[in-house]
C-alpha positions as CSV (number, residue, x, y, z in Angstrom):
1,M,161.9,133.9,44.4
2,V,158.9,132.1,42.8
3,K,155.5,133.5,42.2
4,R,152.4,131.4,41.3
5,E,149.5,133.2,39.6
6,S,145.9,132.4,40.0
7,P,144.0,130.8,37.1
8,I,143.2,133.3,34.3
9,T,140.0,133.0,32.3
10,I,140.6,133.9,28.6
11,G,137.7,134.7,26.4
12,T,137.0,135.8,22.9
13,T,138.3,139.3,23.6
14,V,142.0,140.0,24.3
15,T,142.9,139.4,27.9
16,P,146.1,140.3,29.8
17,I,147.9,137.2,31.0
18,C,150.8,139.0,32.7
19,A,152.2,142.5,32.8
20,I,155.7,143.6,31.8
21,N,158.1,142.9,34.6
22,P,161.9,143.4,34.2
23,N,162.6,141.1,37.1
24,R,160.8,138.0,35.6
25,T,163.4,135.4,34.5
26,S,161.1,132.7,33.4
27,L,157.5,132.3,32.5
28,I,155.3,129.3,31.8
29,I,151.8,129.8,30.2
30,L,149.7,126.7,30.3
31,N,146.6,126.1,28.2
32,N,144.6,124.1,30.8
33,D,141.6,123.6,28.5
34,P,141.0,120.1,27.2
35,L,139.6,121.1,23.8
36,L,140.4,124.7,22.7
37,T,143.6,126.2,21.4
38,L,144.8,129.3,23.2
39,Y,146.5,132.1,21.2
40,V,149.1,134.3,22.9
41,G,151.2,137.3,22.0
42,T,152.8,140.5,23.3
43,D,150.5,142.9,21.4
44,S,147.2,144.0,22.9
45,M,145.8,143.9,19.3
46,L,146.2,140.1,19.3
47,S,143.8,137.9,17.3
48,V,143.5,134.2,16.6
49,L,145.1,135.0,13.2
50,T,148.2,136.7,14.6
51,G,148.7,134.9,18.0
52,L,151.0,132.0,18.7
53,P,148.8,128.9,19.2
54,I,149.1,126.8,22.3
55,S,147.3,123.5,21.9
56,P,145.1,122.1,24.6
57,G,147.1,120.8,27.6
58,Q,150.4,122.4,26.2
59,S,152.6,125.2,27.5
60,L,154.7,128.0,26.3
61,I,158.0,128.1,28.3
62,L,160.2,131.2,28.2
63,N,163.5,131.6,30.0
64,V,165.9,134.5,30.0
65,G,168.9,132.1,30.2
66,L,167.9,130.7,26.8
67,G,167.7,134.1,25.2
68,D,163.9,134.4,25.5
69,E,162.1,137.5,26.8
70,P,159.8,136.3,29.6
71,N,159.9,139.9,31.0
72,L,157.5,141.1,28.3
73,G,153.7,141.5,28.9
74,F,151.6,138.7,27.4
75,F,148.0,138.6,26.2
76,G,145.7,135.8,25.3
77,I,142.5,135.2,23.2
78,S,140.2,132.2,22.6
79,P,138.6,131.3,19.3
80,S,135.2,130.6,20.8
81,A,134.5,129.7,24.5
82,T,136.4,130.6,27.6
83,I,139.8,128.9,28.3
84,D,141.4,128.2,31.7
85,C,145.0,129.5,31.5
86,R,147.6,129.1,34.2
87,T,150.9,130.8,34.7
88,F,154.1,130.1,36.6
89,E,156.7,132.9,37.0
90,E,160.2,133.1,38.5
91,Y,161.9,136.3,39.5
92,A,165.4,137.5,40.3
93,P,166.4,140.9,41.5
94,Q,167.9,143.3,38.9
95,K,171.6,143.6,39.0
96,V,172.8,147.1,40.1
97,S,175.9,148.3,38.2
């Protein structure tokens, strides 16, 4: 199953991008801004000094099959003005033992 998210406006305060979801198998976070760098992380105390930078027009791609943890919650912050952020998520049902 695939889920597309609405655009997310990221400002100069920490903004949730996506919540924790154990069923999420892949996640793409796109910085859709032409000028500003988006900073992302899994900590709600994120800052432009501690976040992972995503350059304008670039994406962060996480996939559980590659050993990543796309199921975590992610936050974003902008260094100055608002940034248009987009996400794309894929899900799979949890395996029952």
